[in-house]
PyMOL Python script that loads the backbone (N, CA, C, O; Angstrom):
from pymol import cmd

cmd.read_pdbstr("""\
ATOM      1  N   UNK A   1      -6.837 -12.684  24.439  1.00  0.00           N
ATOM      2  CA  UNK A   1      -7.365 -13.438  23.437  1.00  0.00           C
ATOM      3  C   UNK A   1      -8.689 -13.893  24.055  1.00  0.00           C
ATOM      4  O   UNK A   1      -8.803 -14.352  25.191  1.00  0.00           O
ATOM      5  N   UNK A   2      -9.642 -13.718  23.199  1.00  0.00           N
ATOM      6  CA  UNK A   2     -11.158 -14.142  23.811  1.00  0.00           C
ATOM      7  C   UNK A   2     -11.278 -15.632  23.311  1.00  0.00           C
ATOM      8  O   UNK A   2     -10.571 -16.188  22.471  1.00  0.00           O
ATOM      9  N   UNK A   3     -12.357 -16.158  24.035  1.00  0.00           N
ATOM     10  CA  UNK A   3     -12.773 -17.610  23.621  1.00  0.00           C
ATOM     11  C   UNK A   3     -13.385 -17.585  22.379  1.00  0.00           C
ATOM     12  O   UNK A   3     -13.321 -18.617  21.711  1.00  0.00           O
ATOM     13  N   UNK A   4     -14.016 -16.536  21.890  1.00  0.00           N
ATOM     14  CA  UNK A   4     -14.706 -16.487  20.573  1.00  0.00           C
ATOM     15  C   UNK A   4     -13.589 -16.536  19.418  1.00  0.00           C
ATOM     16  O   UNK A   4     -13.820 -17.127  18.363  1.00  0.00           O
ATOM     17  N   UNK A   5     -12.379 -15.891  19.664  1.00  0.00           N
ATOM     18  CA  UNK A   5     -11.323 -16.194  18.710  1.00  0.00           C
ATOM     19  C   UNK A   5     -10.794 -17.563  18.706  1.00  0.00           C
ATOM     20  O   UNK A   5     -10.671 -18.178  17.647  1.00  0.00           O
ATOM     21  N   UNK A   6     -10.465 -18.086  19.881  1.00  0.00           N
ATOM     22  CA  UNK A   6      -9.933 -19.504  19.754  1.00  0.00           C
ATOM     23  C   UNK A   6     -10.972 -20.505  19.155  1.00  0.00           C
ATOM     24  O   UNK A   6     -10.600 -21.473  18.492  1.00  0.00           O
ATOM     25  N   UNK A   7     -12.396 -20.218  19.432  1.00  0.00           N
ATOM     26  CA  UNK A   7     -13.264 -21.217  18.959  1.00  0.00           C
ATOM     27  C   UNK A   7     -13.425 -21.012  17.313  1.00  0.00           C
ATOM     28  O   UNK A   7     -13.730 -22.001  16.647  1.00  0.00           O
ATOM     29  N   UNK A   8     -13.239 -19.846  16.717  1.00  0.00           N
ATOM     30  CA  UNK A   8     -13.237 -19.515  15.343  1.00  0.00           C
ATOM     31  C   UNK A   8     -12.080 -20.198  14.656  1.00  0.00           C
ATOM     32  O   UNK A   8     -12.174 -20.862  13.623  1.00  0.00           O
ATOM     33  N   UNK A   9     -10.878 -19.940  15.405  1.00  0.00           N
ATOM     34  CA  UNK A   9      -9.651 -20.778  14.909  1.00  0.00           C
ATOM     35  C   UNK A   9      -9.729 -22.277  14.733  1.00  0.00           C
ATOM     36  O   UNK A   9      -9.343 -22.911  13.751  1.00  0.00           O
ATOM     37  N   UNK A  10     -10.320 -22.774  15.899  1.00  0.00           N
ATOM     38  CA  UNK A  10     -10.610 -24.229  15.991  1.00  0.00           C
ATOM     39  C   UNK A  10     -11.522 -24.738  14.931  1.00  0.00           C
ATOM     40  O   UNK A  10     -11.301 -25.806  14.360  1.00  0.00           O
ATOM     41  N   UNK A  11     -12.473 -24.035  14.682  1.00  0.00           N
ATOM     42  CA  UNK A  11     -13.570 -24.404  13.654  1.00  0.00           C
ATOM     43  C   UNK A  11     -12.733 -24.345  12.239  1.00  0.00           C
ATOM     44  O   UNK A  11     -12.763 -25.326  11.495  1.00  0.00           O
ATOM     45  N   UNK A  12     -12.111 -23.370  11.948  1.00  0.00           N
ATOM     46  CA  UNK A  12     -11.359 -23.057  10.731  1.00  0.00           C
ATOM     47  C   UNK A  12     -10.506 -24.278  10.463  1.00  0.00           C
ATOM     48  O   UNK A  12     -10.515 -24.912   9.409  1.00  0.00           O
ATOM     49  N   UNK A  13      -9.718 -24.558  11.602  1.00  0.00           N
ATOM     50  CA  UNK A  13      -8.691 -25.672  11.627  1.00  0.00           C
ATOM     51  C   UNK A  13      -9.477 -27.058  11.133  1.00  0.00           C
ATOM     52  O   UNK A  13      -9.195 -27.768  10.168  1.00  0.00           O
ATOM     53  N   UNK A  14     -10.411 -27.193  11.973  1.00  0.00           N
ATOM     54  CA  UNK A  14     -11.140 -28.572  11.555  1.00  0.00           C
ATOM     55  C   UNK A  14     -11.761 -28.645  10.139  1.00  0.00           C
ATOM     56  O   UNK A  14     -11.811 -29.708   9.521  1.00  0.00           O
ATOM     57  N   UNK A  15     -12.220 -27.504   9.658  1.00  0.00           N
ATOM     58  CA  UNK A  15     -12.786 -27.617   8.360  1.00  0.00           C
ATOM     59  C   UNK A  15     -11.726 -27.437   7.305  1.00  0.00           C
ATOM     60  O   UNK A  15     -11.836 -28.143   6.302  1.00  0.00           O
ATOM     61  N   UNK A  16     -10.743 -26.620   7.380  1.00  0.00           N
ATOM     62  CA  UNK A  16      -9.650 -26.324   6.279  1.00  0.00           C
ATOM     63  C   UNK A  16      -8.256 -26.877   6.663  1.00  0.00           C
ATOM     64  O   UNK A  16      -7.306 -26.680   5.907  1.00  0.00           O
ATOM     65  N   UNK A  17      -8.117 -27.526   7.755  1.00  0.00           N
ATOM     66  CA  UNK A  17      -6.715 -27.989   8.226  1.00  0.00           C
ATOM     67  C   UNK A  17      -5.945 -26.749   8.277  1.00  0.00           C
ATOM     68  O   UNK A  17      -6.596 -25.705   8.287  1.00  0.00           O
ATOM     69  N   UNK A  18      -4.368 -26.670   8.319  1.00  0.00           N
ATOM     70  CA  UNK A  18      -3.710 -25.790   8.834  1.00  0.00           C
ATOM     71  C   UNK A  18      -3.663 -24.630   7.778  1.00  0.00           C
ATOM     72  O   UNK A  18      -3.247 -23.515   8.095  1.00  0.00           O
ATOM     73  N   UNK A  19      -4.084 -24.914   6.565  1.00  0.00           N
ATOM     74  CA  UNK A  19      -4.118 -23.612   5.575  1.00  0.00           C
ATOM     75  C   UNK A  19      -5.398 -22.885   5.847  1.00  0.00           C
ATOM     76  O   UNK A  19      -5.661 -21.926   5.121  1.00  0.00           O
ATOM     77  N   UNK A  20      -6.196 -23.208   6.765  1.00  0.00           N
ATOM     78  CA  UNK A  20      -7.487 -22.390   7.388  1.00  0.00           C
ATOM     79  C   UNK A  20      -6.964 -21.425   8.186  1.00  0.00           C
ATOM     80  O   UNK A  20      -7.636 -20.396   8.256  1.00  0.00           O
ATOM     81  N   UNK A  21      -5.844 -21.471   8.875  1.00  0.00           N
ATOM     82  CA  UNK A  21      -5.350 -20.691   9.771  1.00  0.00           C
ATOM     83  C   UNK A  21      -4.609 -19.592   9.263  1.00  0.00           C
ATOM     84  O   UNK A  21      -4.315 -18.724  10.085  1.00  0.00           O
ATOM     85  N   UNK A  22      -4.239 -19.439   8.073  1.00  0.00           N
ATOM     86  CA  UNK A  22      -3.434 -18.451   7.278  1.00  0.00           C
ATOM     87  C   UNK A  22      -4.275 -17.134   7.094  1.00  0.00           C
ATOM     88  O   UNK A  22      -5.473 -17.233   6.828  1.00  0.00           O
ATOM     89  N   UNK A  23      -3.757 -16.067   7.212  1.00  0.00           N
ATOM     90  CA  UNK A  23      -4.389 -14.777   7.017  1.00  0.00           C
ATOM     91  C   UNK A  23      -4.892 -14.755   5.660  1.00  0.00           C
ATOM     92  O   UNK A  23      -4.135 -14.995   4.720  1.00  0.00           O
ATOM     93  N   UNK A  24      -6.259 -14.452   5.473  1.00  0.00           N
ATOM     94  CA  UNK A  24      -6.835 -14.403   4.193  1.00  0.00           C
ATOM     95  C   UNK A  24      -6.491 -13.110   3.408  1.00  0.00           C
ATOM     96  O   UNK A  24      -6.220 -12.097   4.053  1.00  0.00           O
ATOM     97  N   UNK A  25      -6.487 -13.090   2.148  1.00  0.00           N
ATOM     98  CA  UNK A  25      -6.249 -11.779   1.598  1.00  0.00           C
ATOM     99  C   UNK A  25      -7.568 -10.895   1.769  1.00  0.00           C
ATOM    100  O   UNK A  25      -8.682 -11.369   1.992  1.00  0.00           O
ATOM    101  N   UNK A  26      -7.272  -9.529   1.629  1.00  0.00           N
ATOM    102  CA  UNK A  26      -8.544  -8.555   1.747  1.00  0.00           C
ATOM    103  C   UNK A  26      -8.610  -8.177   3.142  1.00  0.00           C
ATOM    104  O   UNK A  26      -9.538  -7.454   3.505  1.00  0.00           O
ATOM    105  N   UNK A  27      -7.703  -8.593   4.003  1.00  0.00           N
ATOM    106  CA  UNK A  27      -7.830  -7.990   5.352  1.00  0.00           C
ATOM    107  C   UNK A  27      -6.945  -6.765   5.465  1.00  0.00           C
ATOM    108  O   UNK A  27      -5.948  -6.619   4.758  1.00  0.00           O
ATOM    109  N   UNK A  28      -7.313  -5.950   6.312  1.00  0.00           N
ATOM    110  CA  UNK A  28      -6.467  -4.724   6.522  1.00  0.00           C
ATOM    111  C   UNK A  28      -7.105  -3.569   5.655  1.00  0.00           C
ATOM    112  O   UNK A  28      -8.125  -3.665   4.974  1.00  0.00           O
ATOM    113  N   UNK A  29      -6.280  -2.427   5.821  1.00  0.00           N
ATOM    114  CA  UNK A  29      -6.576  -1.279   4.952  1.00  0.00           C
ATOM    115  C   UNK A  29      -6.076  -1.434   3.483  1.00  0.00           C
ATOM    116  O   UNK A  29      -5.060  -2.096   3.267  1.00  0.00           O
ATOM    117  N   UNK A  30      -6.641  -0.946   2.652  1.00  0.00           N
ATOM    118  CA  UNK A  30      -6.235  -1.076   1.200  1.00  0.00           C
ATOM    119  C   UNK A  30      -5.240   0.100   0.959  1.00  0.00           C
ATOM    120  O   UNK A  30      -5.374   1.239   1.407  1.00  0.00           O
ATOM    121  N   UNK A  31      -4.259  -0.341   0.210  1.00  0.00           N
ATOM    122  CA  UNK A  31      -3.026   0.733  -0.106  1.00  0.00           C
ATOM    123  C   UNK A  31      -3.763   2.023  -0.848  1.00  0.00           C
ATOM    124  O   UNK A  31      -4.601   1.937  -1.746  1.00  0.00           O
ATOM    125  N   UNK A  32      -3.290   3.136  -0.304  1.00  0.00           N
ATOM    126  CA  UNK A  32      -3.614   4.462  -1.014  1.00  0.00           C
ATOM    127  C   UNK A  32      -3.012   4.611  -2.401  1.00  0.00           C
ATOM    128  O   UNK A  32      -3.636   5.013  -3.383  1.00  0.00           O
ATOM    129  N   UNK A  33      -1.693   4.231  -2.379  1.00  0.00           N
ATOM    130  CA  UNK A  33      -0.929   4.382  -3.592  1.00  0.00           C
ATOM    131  C   UNK A  33      -0.652   2.871  -4.108  1.00  0.00           C
ATOM    132  O   UNK A  33       0.022   2.054  -3.480  1.00  0.00           O
ATOM    133  N   UNK A  34      -1.246   2.644  -5.283  1.00  0.00           N
ATOM    134  CA  UNK A  34      -1.112   1.271  -5.882  1.00  0.00           C
ATOM    135  C   UNK A  34      -0.168   1.398  -7.093  1.00  0.00           C
ATOM    136  O   UNK A  34      -0.393   2.117  -8.066  1.00  0.00           O
ATOM    137  N   UNK A  35       0.903   0.625  -6.922  1.00  0.00           N
ATOM    138  CA  UNK A  35       1.900   0.725  -7.875  1.00  0.00           C
ATOM    139  C   UNK A  35       1.515   0.651  -9.248  1.00  0.00           C
ATOM    140  O   UNK A  35       1.954   1.497 -10.028  1.00  0.00           O
ATOM    141  N   UNK A  36       0.615  -0.415  -9.712  1.00  0.00           N
ATOM    142  CA  UNK A  36       0.364  -0.560 -10.894  1.00  0.00           C
ATOM    143  C   UNK A  36      -0.438   0.588 -11.508  1.00  0.00           C
ATOM    144  O   UNK A  36      -0.329   0.842 -12.707  1.00  0.00           O
ATOM    145  N   UNK A  37      -1.237   1.280 -10.703  1.00  0.00           N
ATOM    146  CA  UNK A  37      -2.072   2.405 -11.240  1.00  0.00           C
ATOM    147  C   UNK A  37      -1.445   3.681 -11.207  1.00  0.00           C
ATOM    148  O   UNK A  37      -1.683   4.529 -12.067  1.00  0.00           O
ATOM    149  N   UNK A  38      -0.524   3.899 -10.103  1.00  0.00           N
ATOM    150  CA  UNK A  38      -0.313   5.387  -9.767  1.00  0.00           C
ATOM    151  C   UNK A  38       1.236   5.557 -10.109  1.00  0.00           C
ATOM    152  O   UNK A  38       1.650   6.715 -10.151  1.00  0.00           O
ATOM    153  N   UNK A  39       2.038   4.630 -10.331  1.00  0.00           N
ATOM    154  CA  UNK A  39       3.330   4.679 -10.742  1.00  0.00           C
ATOM    155  C   UNK A  39       3.798   5.754 -11.716  1.00  0.00           C
ATOM    156  O   UNK A  39       4.701   6.536 -11.420  1.00  0.00           O
ATOM    157  N   UNK A  40       3.129   5.775 -12.942  1.00  0.00           N
ATOM    158  CA  UNK A  40       3.430   6.368 -14.055  1.00  0.00           C
ATOM    159  C   UNK A  40       3.149   7.958 -13.843  1.00  0.00           C
ATOM    160  O   UNK A  40       3.874   8.850 -14.284  1.00  0.00           O
ATOM    161  N   UNK A  41       1.983   8.138 -13.100  1.00  0.00           N
ATOM    162  CA  UNK A  41       1.627   9.529 -12.835  1.00  0.00           C
ATOM    163  C   UNK A  41       2.573  10.165 -11.760  1.00  0.00           C
ATOM    164  O   UNK A  41       2.822  11.367 -11.849  1.00  0.00           O
ATOM    165  N   UNK A  42       3.092   9.443 -10.787  1.00  0.00           N
ATOM    166  CA  UNK A  42       3.879   9.981  -9.852  1.00  0.00           C
ATOM    167  C   UNK A  42       5.237  10.231 -10.492  1.00  0.00           C
ATOM    168  O   UNK A  42       5.917  11.164 -10.066  1.00  0.00           O
ATOM    169  N   UNK A  43       5.711   9.414 -11.549  1.00  0.00           N
ATOM    170  CA  UNK A  43       6.925   9.525 -11.970  1.00  0.00           C
ATOM    171  C   UNK A  43       6.995  10.761 -12.826  1.00  0.00           C
ATOM    172  O   UNK A  43       8.036  11.408 -12.944  1.00  0.00           O
ATOM    173  N   UNK A  44       5.675  11.127 -13.516  1.00  0.00           N
ATOM    174  CA  UNK A  44       5.504  12.311 -14.376  1.00  0.00           C
ATOM    175  C   UNK A  44       5.533  13.459 -13.470  1.00  0.00           C
ATOM    176  O   UNK A  44       6.158  14.454 -13.840  1.00  0.00           O
ATOM    177  N   UNK A  45       4.884  13.462 -12.218  1.00  0.00           N
ATOM    178  CA  UNK A  45       4.963  14.507 -11.321  1.00  0.00           C
ATOM    179  C   UNK A  45       6.387  14.763 -10.791  1.00  0.00           C
ATOM    180  O   UNK A  45       6.770  15.919 -10.611  1.00  0.00           O
ATOM    181  N   UNK A  46       7.123  13.774 -10.555  1.00  0.00           N
ATOM    182  CA  UNK A  46       8.442  13.994 -10.172  1.00  0.00           C
ATOM    183  C   UNK A  46       9.331  14.711 -11.377  1.00  0.00           C
ATOM    184  O   UNK A  46      10.172  15.591 -11.194  1.00  0.00           O
ATOM    185  N   UNK A  47       9.005  14.215 -12.470  1.00  0.00           N
ATOM    186  CA  UNK A  47       9.862  14.841 -13.499  1.00  0.00           C
ATOM    187  C   UNK A  47       9.687  16.239 -13.838  1.00  0.00           C
ATOM    188  O   UNK A  47      10.551  16.926 -14.383  1.00  0.00           O
ATOM    189  N   UNK A  48       8.374  16.686 -13.445  1.00  0.00           N
ATOM    190  CA  UNK A  48       8.061  18.024 -13.744  1.00  0.00           C
ATOM    191  C   UNK A  48       8.401  18.916 -12.489  1.00  0.00           C
ATOM    192  O   UNK A  48       8.423  20.135 -12.659  1.00  0.00           O
ATOM    193  N   UNK A  49       8.659  18.415 -11.285  1.00  0.00           N
ATOM    194  CA  UNK A  49       9.198  18.974 -10.074  1.00  0.00           C
ATOM    195  C   UNK A  49      10.192  18.294  -9.518  1.00  0.00           C
ATOM    196  O   UNK A  49      10.016  17.774  -8.416  1.00  0.00           O
ATOM    197  N   UNK A  50      11.413  18.181 -10.191  1.00  0.00           N
ATOM    198  CA  UNK A  50      12.539  17.396 -10.018  1.00  0.00           C
ATOM    199  C   UNK A  50      13.081  17.837  -8.581  1.00  0.00           C
ATOM    200  O   UNK A  50      13.498  16.849  -7.977  1.00  0.00           O
ATOM    201  N   UNK A  51      13.202  19.016  -7.853  1.00  0.00           N
ATOM    202  CA  UNK A  51      13.924  19.380  -6.705  1.00  0.00           C
ATOM    203  C   UNK A  51      12.692  19.581  -5.639  1.00  0.00           C
ATOM    204  O   UNK A  51      13.024  19.917  -4.502  1.00  0.00           O
ATOM    205  N   UNK A  52      11.511  19.428  -5.874  1.00  0.00           N
ATOM    206  CA  UNK A  52      10.378  19.720  -5.022  1.00  0.00           C
ATOM    207  C   UNK A  52       9.443  18.699  -4.903  1.00  0.00           C
ATOM    208  O   UNK A  52       8.382  18.816  -5.516  1.00  0.00           O
ATOM    209  N   UNK A  53       9.682  17.582  -4.126  1.00  0.00           N
ATOM    210  CA  UNK A  53       8.821  16.527  -3.993  1.00  0.00           C
ATOM    211  C   UNK A  53       7.542  16.693  -3.443  1.00  0.00           C
ATOM    212  O   UNK A  53       6.626  15.902  -3.663  1.00  0.00           O
ATOM    213  N   UNK A  54       7.443  17.685  -2.738  1.00  0.00           N
ATOM    214  CA  UNK A  54       6.226  18.205  -1.966  1.00  0.00           C
ATOM    215  C   UNK A  54       5.292  18.722  -3.135  1.00  0.00           C
ATOM    216  O   UNK A  54       4.089  18.463  -3.131  1.00  0.00           O
ATOM    217  N   UNK A  55       5.847  19.407  -4.058  1.00  0.00           N
ATOM    218  CA  UNK A  55       4.947  19.914  -5.086  1.00  0.00           C
ATOM    219  C   UNK A  55       4.558  18.809  -6.005  1.00  0.00           C
ATOM    220  O   UNK A  55       3.465  18.897  -6.564  1.00  0.00           O
ATOM    221  N   UNK A  56       5.346  17.748  -6.236  1.00  0.00           N
ATOM    222  CA  UNK A  56       4.918  16.697  -7.008  1.00  0.00           C
ATOM    223  C   UNK A  56       4.062  15.835  -6.343  1.00  0.00           C
ATOM    224  O   UNK A  56       3.337  15.140  -7.055  1.00  0.00           O
ATOM    225  N   UNK A  57       3.963  15.698  -4.905  1.00  0.00           N
ATOM    226  CA  UNK A  57       2.942  15.099  -4.097  1.00  0.00           C
ATOM    227  C   UNK A  57       1.586  15.779  -4.281  1.00  0.00           C
ATOM    228  O   UNK A  57       0.560  15.134  -4.497  1.00  0.00           O
ATOM    229  N   UNK A  58       1.633  17.314  -4.173  1.00  0.00           N
ATOM    230  CA  UNK A  58       0.561  18.121  -4.439  1.00  0.00           C
ATOM    231  C   UNK A  58      -0.199  17.860  -5.801  1.00  0.00           C
ATOM    232  O   UNK A  58      -1.423  17.777  -5.896  1.00  0.00           O
ATOM    233  N   UNK A  59       0.637  17.751  -6.765  1.00  0.00           N
ATOM    234  CA  UNK A  59       0.173  17.561  -8.066  1.00  0.00           C
ATOM    235  C   UNK A  59      -0.438  16.344  -8.313  1.00  0.00           C
ATOM    236  O   UNK A  59      -1.505  16.280  -8.925  1.00  0.00           O
ATOM    237  N   UNK A  60       0.212  15.260  -7.841  1.00  0.00           N
ATOM    238  CA  UNK A  60      -0.312  13.877  -7.996  1.00  0.00           C
ATOM    239  C   UNK A  60      -1.709  13.654  -7.372  1.00  0.00           C
ATOM    240  O   UNK A  60      -2.624  13.004  -7.877  1.00  0.00           O
ATOM    241  N   UNK A  61      -1.717  14.310  -6.179  1.00  0.00           N
ATOM    242  CA  UNK A  61      -2.941  14.351  -5.221  1.00  0.00           C
ATOM    243  C   UNK A  61      -4.125  15.005  -6.084  1.00  0.00           C
ATOM    244  O   UNK A  61      -5.241  14.502  -6.211  1.00  0.00           O
ATOM    245  N   UNK A  62      -3.709  16.170  -6.636  1.00  0.00           N
ATOM    246  CA  UNK A  62      -4.815  16.756  -7.471  1.00  0.00           C
ATOM    247  C   UNK A  62      -5.307  15.992  -8.617  1.00  0.00           C
ATOM    248  O   UNK A  62      -6.496  15.889  -8.922  1.00  0.00           O
ATOM    249  N   UNK A  63      -4.256  15.427  -9.274  1.00  0.00           N
ATOM    250  CA  UNK A  63      -4.846  14.568 -10.454  1.00  0.00           C
ATOM    251  C   UNK A  63      -5.526  13.420 -10.161  1.00  0.00           C
ATOM    252  O   UNK A  63      -6.263  12.971 -11.038  1.00  0.00           O
ATOM    253  N   UNK A  64      -5.423  12.764  -8.962  1.00  0.00           N
ATOM    254  CA  UNK A  64      -5.876  11.357  -8.683  1.00  0.00           C
ATOM    255  C   UNK A  64      -6.895  11.701  -7.753  1.00  0.00           C
ATOM    256  O   UNK A  64      -7.751  10.824  -7.637  1.00  0.00           O
ATOM    257  N   UNK A  65      -7.073  12.802  -6.997  1.00  0.00           N
ATOM    258  CA  UNK A  65      -8.281  12.987  -6.034  1.00  0.00           C
ATOM    259  C   UNK A  65      -7.980  12.226  -4.976  1.00  0.00           C
ATOM    260  O   UNK A  65      -8.976  11.880  -4.339  1.00  0.00           O
ATOM    261  N   UNK A  66      -6.801  11.789  -4.507  1.00  0.00           N
ATOM    262  CA  UNK A  66      -6.349  11.287  -3.335  1.00  0.00           C
ATOM    263  C   UNK A  66      -5.640  12.000  -2.499  1.00  0.00           C
ATOM    264  O   UNK A  66      -4.993  12.925  -2.991  1.00  0.00           O
ATOM    265  N   UNK A  67      -5.571  11.788  -1.126  1.00  0.00           N
ATOM    266  CA  UNK A  67      -4.764  12.384  -0.301  1.00  0.00           C
ATOM    267  C   UNK A  67      -3.778  11.322   0.371  1.00  0.00           C
ATOM    268  O   UNK A  67      -4.235  10.257   0.787  1.00  0.00           O
ATOM    269  N   UNK A  68      -2.572  11.592   0.460  1.00  0.00           N
ATOM    270  CA  UNK A  68      -1.583  10.780   1.070  1.00  0.00           C
ATOM    271  C   UNK A  68      -0.581  11.478   1.966  1.00  0.00           C
ATOM    272  O   UNK A  68      -0.134  12.577   1.641  1.00  0.00           O
ATOM    273  N   UNK A  69      -0.195  10.838   3.149  1.00  0.00           N
ATOM    274  CA  UNK A  69       0.616  11.556   4.037  1.00  0.00           C
ATOM    275  C   UNK A  69       2.175  11.566   3.306  1.00  0.00           C
ATOM    276  O   UNK A  69       2.564  10.780   2.442  1.00  0.00           O
ATOM    277  N   UNK A  70       2.907  12.648   3.891  1.00  0.00           N
ATOM    278  CA  UNK A  70       4.175  12.858   3.533  1.00  0.00           C
ATOM    279  C   UNK A  70       5.093  11.528   3.489  1.00  0.00           C
ATOM    280  O   UNK A  70       5.763  11.145   2.530  1.00  0.00           O
ATOM    281  N   UNK A  71       4.975  10.969   4.646  1.00  0.00           N
ATOM    282  CA  UNK A  71       5.891   9.653   4.952  1.00  0.00           C
ATOM    283  C   UNK A  71       5.436   8.649   4.015  1.00  0.00           C
ATOM    284  O   UNK A  71       6.325   8.037   3.424  1.00  0.00           O
ATOM    285  N   UNK A  72       4.159   8.337   3.741  1.00  0.00           N
ATOM    286  CA  UNK A  72       3.791   7.341   2.808  1.00  0.00           C
ATOM    287  C   UNK A  72       4.425   7.650   1.345  1.00  0.00           C
ATOM    288  O   UNK A  72       4.900   6.747   0.656  1.00  0.00           O
ATOM    289  N   UNK A  73       4.389   9.048   0.921  1.00  0.00           N
ATOM    290  CA  UNK A  73       4.666   9.407  -0.385  1.00  0.00           C
ATOM    291  C   UNK A  73       6.166   9.224  -0.420  1.00  0.00           C
ATOM    292  O   UNK A  73       6.648   8.694  -1.420  1.00  0.00           O
ATOM    293  N   UNK A  74       6.933   9.599   0.542  1.00  0.00           N
ATOM    294  CA  UNK A  74       8.305   9.359   0.409  1.00  0.00           C
ATOM    295  C   UNK A  74       8.950   7.815   0.434  1.00  0.00           C
ATOM    296  O   UNK A  74      10.015   7.434  -0.052  1.00  0.00           O
ATOM    297  N   UNK A  75       8.054   7.144   1.083  1.00  0.00           N
ATOM    298  CA  UNK A  75       8.359   5.672   1.096  1.00  0.00           C
ATOM    299  C   UNK A  75       7.994   5.141  -0.185  1.00  0.00           C
ATOM    300  O   UNK A  75       8.710   4.232  -0.605  1.00  0.00           O
ATOM    301  N   UNK A  76       7.110   5.485  -0.836  1.00  0.00           N
ATOM    302  CA  UNK A  76       6.976   4.975  -2.187  1.00  0.00           C
ATOM    303  C   UNK A  76       7.940   5.506  -3.046  1.00  0.00           C
ATOM    304  O   UNK A  76       8.413   4.795  -3.932  1.00  0.00           O
ATOM    305  N   UNK A  77       8.290   6.661  -2.898  1.00  0.00           N
ATOM    306  CA  UNK A  77       9.481   7.231  -3.899  1.00  0.00           C
ATOM    307  C   UNK A  77      10.774   6.533  -3.687  1.00  0.00           C
ATOM    308  O   UNK A  77      11.609   6.418  -4.584  1.00  0.00           O
ATOM    309  N   UNK A  78      10.944   6.013  -2.340  1.00  0.00           N
ATOM    310  CA  UNK A  78      12.155   5.316  -2.001  1.00  0.00           C
ATOM    311  C   UNK A  78      12.074   4.048  -2.800  1.00  0.00           C
ATOM    312  O   UNK A  78      13.045   3.667  -3.454  1.00  0.00           O
ATOM    313  N   UNK A  79      11.008   3.422  -2.768  1.00  0.00           N
ATOM    314  CA  UNK A  79      10.856   2.117  -3.285  1.00  0.00           C
ATOM    315  C   UNK A  79      11.073   2.080  -4.798  1.00  0.00           C
ATOM    316  O   UNK A  79      11.589   1.144  -5.409  1.00  0.00           O
ATOM    317  N   UNK A  80      10.611   3.219  -5.324  1.00  0.00           N
ATOM    318  CA  UNK A  80      10.883   3.450  -6.836  1.00  0.00           C
ATOM    319  C   UNK A  80      12.157   3.635  -7.119  1.00  0.00           C
ATOM    320  O   UNK A  80      12.586   3.223  -8.197  1.00  0.00           O
ATOM    321  N   UNK A  81      13.033   4.315  -6.171  1.00  0.00           N
ATOM    322  CA  UNK A  81      14.411   4.571  -6.242  1.00  0.00           C
ATOM    323  C   UNK A  81      15.121   3.162  -6.172  1.00  0.00           C
ATOM    324  O   UNK A  81      15.945   2.845  -7.030  1.00  0.00           O
ATOM    325  N   UNK A  82      14.788   2.340  -5.147  1.00  0.00           N
ATOM    326  CA  UNK A  82      15.194   0.963  -5.105  1.00  0.00           C
ATOM    327  C   UNK A  82      15.104   0.106  -6.351  1.00  0.00           C
ATOM    328  O   UNK A  82      16.100  -0.506  -6.737  1.00  0.00           O
ATOM    329  N   UNK A  83      13.916   0.035  -7.014  1.00  0.00           N
ATOM    330  CA  UNK A  83      13.748  -0.541  -8.176  1.00  0.00           C
ATOM    331  C   UNK A  83      14.611  -0.280  -9.298  1.00  0.00           C
ATOM    332  O   UNK A  83      15.004  -1.172 -10.051  1.00  0.00           O
ATOM    333  N   UNK A  84      14.941   1.063  -9.425  1.00  0.00           N
ATOM    334  CA  UNK A  84      15.774   1.766 -10.370  1.00  0.00           C
ATOM    335  C   UNK A  84      17.352   1.048 -10.140  1.00  0.00           C
ATOM    336  O   UNK A  84      18.024   0.491 -11.007  1.00  0.00           O
ATOM    337  N   UNK A  85      17.632   1.213  -8.976  1.00  0.00           N
ATOM    338  CA  UNK A  85      19.186   1.014  -8.679  1.00  0.00           C
ATOM    339  C   UNK A  85      19.501  -0.555  -8.671  1.00  0.00           C
ATOM    340  O   UNK A  85      20.669  -0.923  -8.541  1.00  0.00           O
ATOM    341  N   UNK A  86      18.464  -1.479  -8.808  1.00  0.00           N
ATOM    342  CA  UNK A  86      18.605  -2.948  -8.802  1.00  0.00           C
ATOM    343  C   UNK A  86      19.054  -3.393 -10.121  1.00  0.00           C
ATOM    344  O   UNK A  86      19.238  -4.590 -10.339  1.00  0.00           O
TER     345      UNK A  86
END
""", "prot")
cmd.dss("prot")
cmd.show_as("cartoon", "prot")
cmd.util.cbc("prot")
cmd.orient("prot")
């Protein structure tokens, strides 16, 4: 940890209190798959390729012009399945 980090935390604490030390939104990498935007297209791709999720992934990528890793796509599908089963 650098002195610069400690000084910036201290300055934020003095100006904003304990709330100033919380992580602000907008930090980090933005998600590739946004549920509100991509959910319907992914579900349509899955319905047209029921047993082949890699084909569904390729179809969605072609439609959206995005690329996503296999693990990320599978995690998103798993989250959709959990939403359905709840």
